[in-house]
Structures are given as structure tokens and as C-alpha cells.
C-alpha positions in Angstrom: -15.4 -31.8 5.7 -14.0 -32.8 2.3 -10.5 -31.5 1.4 -8.5 -31.3 -1.7 -4.7 -31.0 -1.6 -2.6 -29.1 -4.1 1.0 -29.7 -3.4 2.4 -31.0 -0.2 4.9 -30.1 2.6 5.2 -30.5 6.4 2.7 -27.8 7.2 0.0 -29.3 5.0 0.9 -32.8 6.4 0.0 -31.6 9.9 -3.4 -30.3 8.7 -4.2 -33.5 6.8 -3.2 -35.6 9.9 -5.5 -33.5 12.1 -8.3 -33.7 9.6 -8.1 -37.5 9.4 -8.0 -37.7 13.2 -11.3 -35.9 13.5 -13.0 -37.9 10.7 -12.6 -35.5 7.7 -11.8 -36.9 4.3 -9.1 -36.1 1.8 -10.9 -36.6 -1.6 -8.6 -35.1 -4.1 -4.8 -34.8 -4.6 -3.1 -32.7 -7.2 0.5 -32.0 -8.1 1.9 -34.3 -5.3 3.2 -37.8 -4.9 0.5 -40.4 -4.4 2.4 -41.7 -1.3 1.7 -38.4 0.5 -2.0 -39.1 0.8 -4.2 -41.9 2.2 -5.0 -44.9 0.0 -8.1 -44.2 -2.1 -7.5 -40.5 -2.6 -8.3 -39.6 -6.2 -5.3 -38.0 -8.1 -6.6 -35.5 -10.6 -5.5 -32.3 -12.5 -5.7 -29.1 -10.4 -8.7 -28.0 -12.4 -10.8 -30.5 -10.5 -10.4 -28.3 -7.4 -12.4 -25.5 -9.0 -15.6 -27.5 -8.4 -17.1 -26.4 -5.1 -19.0 -29.7 -4.8 -15.8 -31.8 -5.1 -14.3 -30.5 -1.9 -15.1 -27.9 0.8 -11.6 -26.4 1.0 -8.2 -26.7 -0.7 -4.9 -27.2 1.2 -2.0 -25.7 -0.8 1.6 -26.9 0.0 4.8 -25.2 -1.0 7.2 -28.1 -1.6 8.1 -28.2 -5.3 6.5 -24.8 -5.9 6.4 -23.8 -9.5 4.6 -21.4 -12.0 1.9 -24.0 -12.8 0.9 -24.3 -9.2 1.1 -20.5 -8.7 -1.3 -20.1 -11.7 -3.6 -22.7 -10.2 -3.8 -20.8 -6.9 -4.7 -17.6 -8.8 -7.5 -19.5 -10.6 -8.8 -21.0 -7.3 -8.9 -17.6 -5.7 -10.7 -16.2 -8.7 -13.2 -19.0 -8.3 -13.9 -17.9 -4.7 -12.6 -21.1 -3.1 -11.6 -21.5 0.5 -7.8 -22.1 0.7 -5.4 -23.0 3.5 -2.0 -21.8 2.3 1.4 -22.9 3.6 3.4 -20.0 4.7 5.2 -18.8 2.7 4.4 -20.2 -0.7 6.4 -17.6 -2.4 8.7 -14.9 -0.9 7.2 -12.2 -3.0 5.2 -9.3 -1.7 3.9 -8.5 -5.2 2.5 -12.1 -5.5 0.8 -11.8 -2.1 -0.7 -8.4 -3.1 -1.9 -9.9 -6.4 -3.7 -12.6 -4.6 -5.3 -10.1 -2.3 -6.6 -8.0 -5.2 -8.1 -11.1 -6.7 -9.6 -12.1 -3.3 -11.4 -8.8 -3.0 -13.3 -9.4 -6.2 -14.1 -13.1 -5.7 -14.6 -13.1 -1.9 -12.4 -16.1 -1.6 -11.3 -17.1 1.9 -7.5 -17.4 2.4 -6.2 -18.9 5.6 -2.4 -18.8 6.0 -0.6 -21.5 8.0 0.3 -19.3 11.0 -0.9 -21.3 13.9 1.7 -20.4 16.5 0.0 -17.1 17.4 -2.9 -19.1 18.6 -1.0 -20.9 21.4 -2.2 -19.7 24.9 1.5 -19.0 25.8 1.7 -16.3 23.0 -1.4 -14.6 24.5 0.2 -14.7 27.9 3.4 -13.2 26.6 1.6 -10.4 25.0 -0.2 -9.6 28.2 3.1 -9.7 30.1 4.4 -7.2 27.5 1.4 -4.9 27.9 1.7 -4.8 31.7 5.5 -4.4 31.5 5.2 -1.4 29.2 3.2 0.3 32.0 5.7 -0.9 34.6 2.8 -2.5 36.4 3.7 -6.2 35.9 5.9 -8.6 37.9 8.7 -8.2 35.3 8.9 -4.5 35.9 9.8 -2.4 32.9 10.2 -4.6 29.8 13.6 -4.0 28.3 13.7 -6.3 25.2 12.3 -9.3 23.4 14.8 -12.0 22.3 13.8 -14.6 19.7 16.2 -17.4 19.0 15.4 -19.5 16.0 17.3 -22.9 15.9 17.4 -24.2 12.3 18.9 -27.3 10.6 19.0 -25.5 7.3 20.7 -22.2 7.8 21.0 -21.3 4.1 19.5 -18.1 2.7 16.2 -19.6 1.5 15.6 -21.6 4.7 16.3 -18.6 6.9 14.0 -16.2 5.0 11.2 -18.7 4.8 11.3 -19.3 8.6 11.5 -15.5 9.2 8.3 -15.1 7.1 6.6 -17.2 9.8 8.3 -15.9 12.9 7.7 -12.3 11.8 4.0 -12.8 12.4 4.8 -13.4 16.1 6.9 -10.2 16.2 3.8 -8.3 15.0 1.5 -10.0 17.5 3.8 -9.3 20.4 5.0 -5.7 19.8 2.8 -4.4 17.0 3.8 -3.3 13.5 7.6 -2.8 13.1 8.6 0.6 11.9 12.3 -0.1 11.5 14.3 -3.2 10.5 18.1 -3.7 10.7 20.3 -6.7 10.2 23.6 -8.0 11.5 25.5 -11.0 10.1 28.8 -12.1 8.7 31.1 -9.8 6.8 30.3 -11.6 3.5 26.7 -11.4 2.4 26.7 -15.1 1.4 27.9 -16.1 4.9 25.6 -13.9 6.8 22.6 -16.2 6.9 23.9 -18.9 9.3 24.4 -16.3 12.1 21.8 -13.7 10.9 20.3 -11.3 13.5 17.4 -9.1 12.6 16.3 -6.2 14.8 12.8 -4.8 14.8 11.7 -1.6 16.5 8.2 0.0 16.5 5.8 2.2 18.3 5.9 0.0 21.4 9.5 1.1 22.0 10.5 -2.5 22.9 13.3 -3.7 20.7 12.9 -7.2 19.3 16.0 -9.2 18.2 15.5 -12.3 16.1 18.6 -14.4 15.5 19.5 -17.7 13.9 21.3 -20.4 15.9 22.6 -23.9 15.4 19.9 -26.5 15.7 20.4 -28.7 18.8 16.6 -29.1 18.7 14.9 -27.1 15.9 12.4 -24.6 17.2 11.9 -21.1 18.5 12.7 -19.6 21.9 11.1 -16.3 22.9 12.3 -14.5 26.0 10.9 -11.3 27.4 13.5 -9.5 29.5 12.3 -7.2 32.2 14.0 -5.1 34.9 12.9 -7.6 37.5 12.8 -11.0 35.8 12.1 -12.8 32.5 9.6 -15.1 30.8 10.7 -17.7 28.2 8.5 -19.7 25.8 10.1 -22.6 24.0 8.2 -23.7 20.8 9.8 -26.9 19.3 9.2 -27.7 15.7 8.6 -31.4 16.6 4.8 -31.7 17.0 5.3 -34.5 19.5 7.1 -32.2 21.9 5.1 -29.7 24.1 5.6 -26.0 24.3 7.2 -24.8 27.6 6.7 -21.6 29.6 9.5 -20.7 32.0 9.2 -18.1 34.7 12.8 -17.4 35.8 13.7 -21.0 35.1 10.6 -22.7 36.4 9.0 -24.6 33.5 5.3 -25.3 32.6 4.4 -27.4 29.6 1.4 -27.4 27.2 0.9 -29.5 24.1 -0.1 -27.9 20.8 -1.3 -29.4 17.6 -0.7 -26.8 14.8 -2.8 -28.7 12.2 -5.8 -28.8 14.6 -5.4 -25.1 15.3 -5.7 -24.3 11.6 -8.7 -26.5 11.3 -10.3 -24.6 14.2 -9.7 -21.4 12.2 -11.3 -23.0 9.1 -14.3 -24.0 11.2 -14.8 -20.4 12.3 -13.6 -20.7 15.9 -13.1 -17.2 17.2 -10.7 -16.1 19.8 -11.8 -14.8 23.2 -11.0 -11.2 24.0 -7.9 -12.3 26.0 -6.5 -14.4 23.1 -4.9 -13.6 19.8 -7.1 -13.4 16.7 -6.3 -15.9 13.9 -4.0 -14.7 11.2 -5.6 -13.3 8.0 -4.1 -13.0 4.6 -3.0 -9.4 5.4 -0.9 -10.8 8.3 0.8 -13.4 6.1 1.5 -10.7 3.5 3.1 -8.4 6.1 5.3 -11.2 7.3 6.4 -12.0 3.8 7.2 -8.3 3.2 9.4 -8.2 6.3 11.3 -11.3 5.2 11.6 -9.9 1.7 13.2 -6.7 3.1 16.0 -8.5 4.9 18.2 -9.3 1.9 18.3 -5.6 0.9 19.4 -4.7 4.5 22.0 -7.4 4.5 23.4 -6.4 1.1 23.6 -2.7 1.8 24.4 -2.9 5.5 21.7 -0.3 6.4 18.6 -0.2 8.5 15.3 0.2 6.6 12.4 2.3 7.8 8.9 0.8 7.1 6.1 3.1 6.6 2.6 1.6 6.7 0.5 2.6 3.7 -3.1 1.4 3.1 -3.4 0.0 -0.4 -6.8 0.0 -2.0 -8.3 0.6 -5.5 -8.7 4.3 -4.8 -5.1 4.5 -3.5 -3.8 2.7 -6.6 -5.8 5.0 -8.8 -4.3 8.1 -7.1 -0.8 6.8 -7.4 -1.3 6.0 -11.1 -2.7 9.5 -11.7 0.2 11.1 -9.9 2.7 9.2 -12.0 0.7 9.9 -15.2 0.5 13.7 -14.3 4.3 13.9 -14.1 4.6 12.1 -17.4 2.2 14.5 -19.1 4.2 17.5 -17.8 7.5 16.1 -19.1 5.8 15.1 -22.4 4.4 18.7 -22.8 7.8 20.2 -22.4 9.2 17.9 -25.0 6.3 18.7 -27.4 6.9 22.4 -26.8 10.6 22.2 -27.7 9.9 19.9 -30.7 7.2 22.2 -32.0 9.3 25.3 -31.7 12.2 23.6 -33.5 10.0 22.2 -36.3 8.1 25.6 -36.6 11.3 27.5 -37.0 12.7 25.2 -39.6 9.4 25.2 -41.5 9.3 29.0 -41.4 12.8 29.4 -42.8 12.1 26.8 -45.5 8.8 28.3 -46.5 6.9 25.1 -45.6 3.5 26.5 -44.7 1.9 23.1 -43.8 4.7 22.2 -41.4 4.4 25.6 -39.8 0.6 25.2 -39.3 1.1 21.7 -37.8 3.7 23.0 -35.4 1.4 25.8 -34.4 -1.2 23.2 -33.2 0.9 22.1 -30.2 -1.0 24.2 -27.6 -4.3 22.7 -28.5 -2.9 19.2 -28.4 -1.4 19.7 -24.9 -4.6 21.4 -23.6 -6.7 18.5 -24.9 -4.6 15.9 -23.2 -4.6 17.9 -19.9 -8.3 18.3 -20.1 -8.8 14.6 -20.5 -6.4 14.0 -17.6 -8.3 16.4 -15.3 -11.6 14.8 -16.3 -10.3 11.4 -15.1 -9.9 12.9 -11.6 -13.6 12.9 -11.0 -13.9 9.2 -11.9 -13.7 7.9 -8.3 -16.9 10.0 -7.5 -18.9 7.7 -9.7 -17.4 4.4 -8.5 -18.6 3.0 -5.2 -15.8 2.2 -2.7 -16.6 -0.7 -0.5 -15.5 -0.9 3.2 -12.0 -2.4 3.4 -11.5 -2.8 7.1 -8.9 -5.5 7.8 -9.9 -8.8 9.2 -9.1 -12.5 8.8 -8.3 -12.9 5.1 -8.9 -9.1 4.9 -7.3 -6.4 2.7 -3.6 -6.2 2.2 -1.8 -3.0 3.2 1.8 -3.3 2.3 4.4 -0.9 3.6 6.4 1.6 1.7 10.2 1.5 2.4 12.8 4.1 2.8 16.5 3.3 3.3 
């Protein structure tokens, strides 16, 4: 395959290394230092990536993210290109939703860099959880899931960006969280170095994700059951293997994150026992969860997350509901204004003003008639199937504190 690169970071570096190892070619580089790519790679403006014949897919990195690159990504999605996107490029649910709306129209393929869910140990953990929920597994009844994220950068931005990746594993293991709560330092600015985030959902298994000092950067996931535990250690260093520990007895397995993403790009499908590759909706959900955390920290409250399917028809209905409320309020204002103007015109003997004020019922009825006529518009517009899938539709959650 031929790849173009727009921006660079550690995630994209792992994909380019895996691509070169299997014989693929990096043909274009945009908005990145020349030293980041192999010798001979052509450096060009991002517009060169719009040409489907120039490269088969575009790798988008997050380091040095700016508005110019954000606009380039929008244009590439509009052009229907295949993109591999570092996770997260931007901690904004609105931006993720905007990309999804564009993707629906252009049929672009968006692959987020969320390879950890594809490791066999994650699939094993999920099966242990499923059997534990039925009290039928060797762990007995599962009591909790503990996730310890060891970070070198424990500042606000570093913590939230890492959570936007780890939240995907939370969703894979226990399903969609329905409630999020946080615990940190007394001061909001100091909370991030020791932040703990609790997730609860329909599975009734609480998940606790916490930040810890980095002896060795990486993630440790522990399932605690009534009769034992299972621990998976996932180091950030690609040279180190993942380990699976059953009550302290380790088992190791190597994992190449870049190669896993290339497998998704090539269309490799998971077996029924494995976890399906992440789609853009999964990346957006994870970004949404991370974006919710600062509000919980600032207000010291838990936040309920209510899943709501967003589509063109849903957006239309929401707009019509808001517009209907606005029309009712405007009608009341017109009624009061017309009554006031009509009374003044009558006392002043101003016949024209009185006649104009008397027209308010017809004006209001005309606007209401047009509003009601718009309600039948969806009947004349075909609504395509929006079932979720890899790179599928985005369905953000509504929040209530």
C-alpha cells in the first residue's frame, strides 16, 4: 500500500514502522518534520492528499495539532478518503460529531488508533467477566474492575488524552457506562496527578480508572472476583510484551499496535470470540467520556450518561422542538405588542396603526401553518440505514448532572 502522512506522533510512528516492515511505502508527508519520515518521501501541501491516486490511505497524527490540520482532515473526509486517525486528535465531542456527519455523506472510512482492544488478552478478560457475572467462572462472582494508568505526564491534558484511549477498553469490558464520577485532590488544578474515575453501567460491575506515578508507563487491568483475580499489564513500550497473571502466575504475549491497525485497514475481521475493531463511533464515545471528566471534577458531582441515537431525523426533530417553543414565545410577544399598539392607535385616532395591529392573528396563524407543514418533510426524505459498525454512525450521549 501507499501511505500519506499528515502530522506525526508516537501512534502514527508505530503504524509507519509496521508499514515499512511489511513492504508498504510512505509516499507523501505533510505538516511534519522531514526527519520523521524515510529518505525520499515527498513533502507536499496537504491538498496533495486529496488525490486518491497519490496514496491509498492517509495517516493523521496529533502532535502540533492546529486549525489548519483540522480543516485538512475535514476536507479529506469530504473527499471520501480512508484515514487512520491518532486518538484523540481533538478532545471535542462536537468535532468528532462533525466528522461523522461529513463521513455519512462522503462514505469516507475513519479508523481510530485504538488497537489495545484487539489484543487476545482483552478478549480473554471480557470472557472472564461474562462468566463471572453469571457466577459460573473460576473467579466466582466478579466484584470490580481496577484499571491503573501509569503516566509520566500527569498534567490535565496528558491525563484526559490517555483517558480518551483507555475509556474504549472500559466500554469493551463492561459495556456502555451509564454513570461517571471522579475523585481527586481538593484543588481542581491538583486533581489530575491522582485522578480516579469511576464508571458504572448496566453490567453492575464498577470500574475504577486511576492515575499513578510512572515506574514504567502503561496500563494495568485487574478483574477482582470472589475467588481470585486476573491481571493484564499493557506497557506503553512496544518492545515489552503484555502479561497475563492468574493470581500472580504470569503469561507473556507480544503485541505490535501499528501492525494491528494495519490489519484493521486491510479488512481483517475478528473471530466471534474476539473483540471487533474500533469504529469512529467508538472513538467518539471515548472522547465524550474524557470530555465529561473536567465537569465532574470542577463540580464534584457524578454525571449520568444517557445514550441517545443521533441521526438526521433526530436532529430535525430536536430543531423543530426548539423552533416550536420559540414560535410560541414569539406569538405571546406579538400578542402583547399588537394589543398595546392597537390601544394607543385607537386613542390617538390613528386608523392605519389600528388596522395593522389587528392583523396579528393572521400573521401568527401563517407562521404556525408553515411550521406545521414542515413536520411532514421527513416523509418525503429517504432515511438510510444507520446501524453502527466500524467507522459507523456516531451516537453521542446526553448528560444530566
